[in-house]
C-alpha positions in Angstrom: -46.1 0.6 -46.8 -43.6 2.6 -48.7 -40.8 0.2 -47.7 -42.5 -2.6 -49.6 -41.4 -3.3 -53.2 -43.3 -5.0 -56.0 -41.4 -8.3 -56.7 -42.9 -8.3 -60.3 -40.7 -5.3 -61.1 -37.6 -7.4 -60.6 -38.6 -10.1 -63.0 -36.8 -9.9 -66.3 -38.7 -11.2 -69.3 -36.8 -13.2 -71.8 -36.7 -11.9 -75.4 -38.5 -14.2 -77.6 -37.9 -14.4 -81.3 -40.6 -12.7 -83.4 -42.3 -15.4 -85.5 -41.0 -18.6 -86.9 -38.8 -19.3 -89.9 -38.9 -23.0 -90.7 -39.5 -24.9 -93.9 -39.9 -28.6 -94.4 -36.7 -30.6 -95.0 -35.8 -33.9 -96.4 -38.8 -36.3 -96.5 -41.0 -34.3 -94.1 -43.4 -33.3 -96.9 -44.0 -36.7 -98.2 -44.5 -38.1 -94.7 -46.9 -35.2 -94.0 -48.9 -36.0 -97.1 -48.9 -39.7 -96.4 -50.2 -39.1 -92.9 -52.9 -36.8 -94.2 -54.0 -39.4 -96.8 -54.2 -42.0 -94.0 -56.2 -39.5 -91.9 -58.7 -39.0 -94.8 -60.8 -36.1 -95.9 -59.9 -33.0 -97.8 -56.8 -32.1 -95.7 -54.5 -33.5 -98.4 -55.6 -30.7 -100.7 -54.8 -28.0 -98.2 -51.2 -29.1 -97.6 -49.7 -27.8 -100.8 -51.5 -24.5 -100.2 -50.2 -24.2 -96.7 -46.6 -25.1 -97.7 -46.6 -22.8 -100.7 -48.1 -19.8 -99.0 -46.8 -20.3 -95.4 -50.3 -19.4 -94.1 -51.5 -20.3 -90.7 -54.4 -22.7 -90.2 -56.7 -20.0 -89.0 -55.8 -17.8 -92.0 -56.7 -20.7 -94.4 -59.9 -21.4 -92.7 -60.9 -17.7 -92.8 -60.2 -17.3 -96.6 -63.0 -15.9 -98.8 -63.3 -15.8 -102.5 -63.7 -12.0 -102.5 -60.2 -11.7 -100.9 -58.6 -13.4 -103.9 -57.3 -11.1 -106.6 -56.3 -13.4 -109.6 -55.2 -10.5 -111.7 -52.3 -9.5 -109.4 -52.2 -13.1 -107.9 -52.6 -11.9 -104.2 -54.8 -13.0 -101.3 -55.7 -10.4 -98.8 -55.8 -11.6 -95.1 -58.0 -9.4 -93.0 -58.1 -11.5 -89.8 -54.7 -12.5 -88.5 -52.7 -13.3 -85.4 -50.2 -10.4 -85.7 -52.7 -7.5 -86.2 -51.0 -6.7 -89.4 -52.8 -6.7 -92.8 -51.2 -9.3 -95.0 -51.1 -9.7 -98.7 -50.1 -13.3 -99.6 -48.6 -13.8 -103.1 -50.2 -16.6 -105.1 -48.0 -18.7 -107.3 -49.4 -20.6 -110.3 -49.1 -23.8 -108.2 -51.3 -22.3 -105.5 -53.9 -21.0 -108.1 -54.0 -24.5 -109.5 -54.7 -25.9 -106.1 -57.4 -23.2 -105.6 -59.0 -24.3 -108.8 -59.3 -27.8 -107.7 
């Protein structure tokens, strides 16, 4: 059996970029909001939050009031995809959306 080789050892994995870096361009935001309004529900209120903070859907869904620090305008994310603790800065626009 010593002459056999493991074919998996010969497979090279491609190097994938770490994360995404994309923002909405042109009329994408207005089209997104229009589609959300057409869909209905409270999703329209979440869109500005998601765009402004660049948070993932699961991160937004897992938010808790006790993770928001209004004094320093930061949201602490404890459960996350990358296993790295994140502090999300909260702009005045995001705090206004939160107050709604």
